[in-house]
C-alpha positions in Angstrom: 0.0 0.0 0.0 1.1 3.5 -0.8 -0.7 6.8 -0.2 -0.2 10.4 -0.2 -1.7 13.2 2.0 -3.0 16.4 0.6 -4.1 18.7 3.4 -7.3 16.8 4.7 -7.6 14.4 1.8 -5.6 11.0 1.5 -5.3 9.2 -1.9 -4.2 5.5 -1.4 -3.4 2.6 -3.6 -3.8 -0.8 -1.8 -2.1 -3.5 -3.7 -2.7 -7.1 -4.8 -3.0 -9.5 -1.8 -3.4 -6.8 0.8 -6.7 -6.8 3.0 -8.6 -3.5 2.8 -9.8 -3.0 6.3 -6.3 -3.7 7.6 -4.9 -1.0 5.3 -7.6 1.6 6.3 -6.6 1.0 9.9 -3.0 1.4 9.2 -3.5 4.7 7.4 -5.9 5.9 10.2 -3.5 5.2 13.0 -0.4 6.4 11.1 -2.2 9.7 10.3 -4.0 10.0 13.6 -7.4 10.1 12.0 -10.4 10.5 14.3 -13.1 11.4 11.8 -13.3 10.7 8.0 -15.4 9.4 5.1 -13.9 6.7 2.9 -14.7 5.7 -0.7 -13.0 3.4 -3.0 -13.2 1.1 -6.1 -11.0 -1.6 -7.5 -10.9 -5.5 -7.8 -11.1 -8.3 -5.3 -11.2 -12.1 -5.5 -12.1 -12.9 -1.9 -14.4 -11.0 0.3 -16.9 -11.4 3.2 -19.9 -9.0 3.7 -22.8 -9.3 6.1 -26.2 -8.0 6.7 -27.7 -7.0 10.2 -31.1 -8.6 10.9 -32.6 -6.1 13.1 -35.3 -8.4 14.7 -32.3 -10.8 15.8 -29.7 -8.1 16.5 -27.3 -10.3 14.8 -25.0 -10.1 11.6 -25.1 -13.0 9.1 -22.1 -13.1 6.7 -21.5 -14.4 3.0 -18.3 -15.2 1.6 -17.5 -14.8 -2.2 -14.5 -15.9 -4.1 -13.9 -15.3 -7.8 -13.3 -12.3 -10.1 -15.1 -9.3 -8.8 -15.1 -5.4 -9.5 -15.5 -3.3 -6.5 -18.3 -1.0 -7.6 -18.7 0.8 -4.2 -16.9 0.9 -1.0 -18.1 3.7 1.4 -18.0 4.5 5.1 -16.6 6.1 7.9 -13.7 6.2 10.2 -14.1 7.4 13.8 -13.6 6.1 17.3 -15.5 4.1 20.0 -14.1 4.4 23.5 -11.4 6.8 21.9 -10.0 3.8 20.0 -10.0 3.5 16.1 -13.3 2.3 14.6 -14.5 2.0 11.0 -17.8 1.2 9.5 -17.6 0.2 5.8 -20.0 -1.0 3.4 -19.1 -2.8 0.2 -20.5 -4.0 -3.1 -18.7 -5.9 -5.9 -19.9 -7.3 -9.3 -19.1 -10.5 -11.1 -18.6 -11.1 -14.7 -22.4 -11.3 -15.2 -22.9 -8.0 -13.6 -24.4 -9.6 -10.5 -23.6 -7.4 -7.5 -23.3 -8.7 -4.0 -22.7 -6.4 -0.9 -23.3 -5.4 2.7 -21.2 -4.5 5.8 -17.6 -5.2 4.9 -15.9 -7.8 7.3 -12.9 -8.4 4.9 -11.8 -8.2 1.2 -8.6 -9.2 -0.4 -7.4 -7.1 -3.3 -6.9 -9.0 -6.6 -5.5 -6.2 -8.7 -5.7 -2.8 -7.1 -7.9 -0.7 -4.9 -8.0 3.0 -5.3 -9.1 4.9 -2.1 -9.8 8.4 -1.2 -10.2 9.3 2.5 -11.5 12.7 3.4 -10.5 13.8 7.0 -13.2 15.9 8.8 -12.0 18.2 11.4 -13.8 16.9 14.4 -14.4 14.0 16.5 -17.4 11.6 17.0 -17.3 8.6 19.2 -19.6 5.6 19.2 -21.6 3.8 21.9 -23.3 0.4 22.0 -27.1 1.0 21.8 -28.8 -2.2 23.6 -32.3 -1.4 21.9 -30.9 -1.4 18.4 -27.9 -3.7 18.9 -25.3 -1.7 17.0 -22.5 0.8 17.7 -24.1 4.2 16.9 -22.7 7.6 16.6 -22.5 9.5 20.0 -22.7 13.3 19.8 -21.4 15.0 22.8 -23.5 17.8 24.3 -21.9 21.1 23.3 
């Protein structure tokens, strides 16, 4: 992986064989990012995405292997209990144009992944919401 920072924007190239979430974390920790949005595209041959079933308060995962184009990767970097946290959604299409996606658990780059991280001047932590069963944004009272 290589990247360059231009003020509050980071442009990164994640390379073949690298796992995307690991690289996002590496950049965020190295650059001390506390709040940002993330967008990317590229190619993968091995990824796991999940869907949250609200009635059960549980994630279910699906694994995919083969040749896929990453048609969308979008999400946030922030913190939970003042530690790195990311929430990323992901979709990828096969050679028939069928697209599969959900909450990103892992994705291995098969060719390249081009990523842009827009750093936001601020900080938003998360908390676990018992009723919903998810980690939600926690906005401090000003």
